[in-house]
C-alpha positions in Angstrom: 71.9 51.4 21.5 70.3 51.1 24.6 73.2 53.0 26.2 73.1 55.7 23.6 69.3 56.2 24.4 69.9 56.7 27.9 72.6 59.1 27.6 70.6 61.1 24.8 67.7 61.3 27.0 69.5 62.3 30.1 71.2 65.1 28.2 68.1 66.4 26.7 66.3 66.3 29.9 68.9 68.4 31.6 70.2 70.5 29.0 67.1 71.9 27.5 66.1 73.6 30.9 69.8 75.1 31.5 69.8 76.6 27.9 66.3 78.2 28.8 67.6 79.6 32.3 70.6 80.6 30.7 68.6 82.9 28.2 69.1 86.7 28.4 66.0 88.3 30.4 64.8 90.4 27.6 64.2 88.2 24.6 62.0 88.9 21.5 58.9 86.9 20.8 60.4 84.3 18.6 63.0 83.4 21.3 60.3 82.9 23.9 59.1 79.9 22.1 61.9 78.0 23.8 60.2 78.7 27.0 57.1 76.9 25.8 59.3 73.8 24.8 60.9 74.0 28.1 57.5 73.6 29.7 56.3 70.8 27.6 59.4 68.9 28.3 59.6 69.3 32.0 56.0 68.3 32.8 56.0 65.8 29.8 59.2 64.0 31.5 58.0 64.3 35.1 54.9 62.7 34.3 56.4 60.0 32.4 58.9 59.3 35.0 56.1 59.4 37.7 53.7 57.2 36.1 56.7 54.6 35.6 58.1 54.8 39.1 54.4 54.7 40.5 53.7 51.5 38.2 56.7 49.6 39.3 56.0 50.4 43.1 52.3 49.3 42.9 53.7 46.0 40.7 56.2 45.1 43.4 54.0 45.9 46.4 51.4 43.8 44.9 53.6 41.3 44.0 55.0 41.0 47.7 51.1 40.8 49.0 50.6 37.9 46.4 53.4 36.0 47.6 52.6 36.7 51.3 48.9 37.7 51.8 49.7 38.3 55.8 52.0 41.1 54.8 49.3 43.4 53.2 49.0 45.5 56.3 52.5 45.9 56.3 52.8 46.8 52.8 50.0 49.0 52.2 51.3 52.1 54.1 54.9 52.2 52.9 53.7 51.8 49.3 51.2 54.8 49.7 53.8 56.9 51.2 56.3 56.1 48.3 53.6 56.8 45.7 53.2 60.4 47.7 56.8 61.2 47.2 56.8 60.1 43.8 53.7 62.4 42.9 55.2 65.3 45.0 58.2 65.4 42.5 55.8 65.6 39.6 54.1 68.4 41.4 57.6 70.2 41.5 57.8 69.7 38.0 54.5 71.1 37.4 55.4 74.2 39.4 58.6 74.7 37.7 56.8 74.4 34.2 54.4 77.3 35.4 57.2 79.2 36.7 58.9 79.1 32.8 55.2 80.0 31.9 55.4 83.4 33.4 58.3 84.2 31.0 55.6 83.6 28.0 52.5 84.7 29.3 53.1 88.4 28.1 53.5 87.2 24.5 49.9 85.4 24.6 47.3 87.3 22.7 49.7 89.9 21.1 
């Protein structure tokens, strides 16, 4: 069951944006709703994955510091650098979501 969940989430994550990007350039208002869905999925999954990754990184760093308190200075900087890299991926997903949002902006308000 767990493998089926992993496969389904992987396919959902990578196929929904592909469907949106394969859509024709001129779409009607009802067809543009998939852009909003893709925006929500993109930033939602990125924030979820980034949060889980940051949580695991901090937990591992704190566990290492608890086991060896003298290594706090050596662990802190790589941990912060790793957190910055994880957060940059979430920001890239936000940029992609706003880029997709450019396709639905003309339909807002009429």
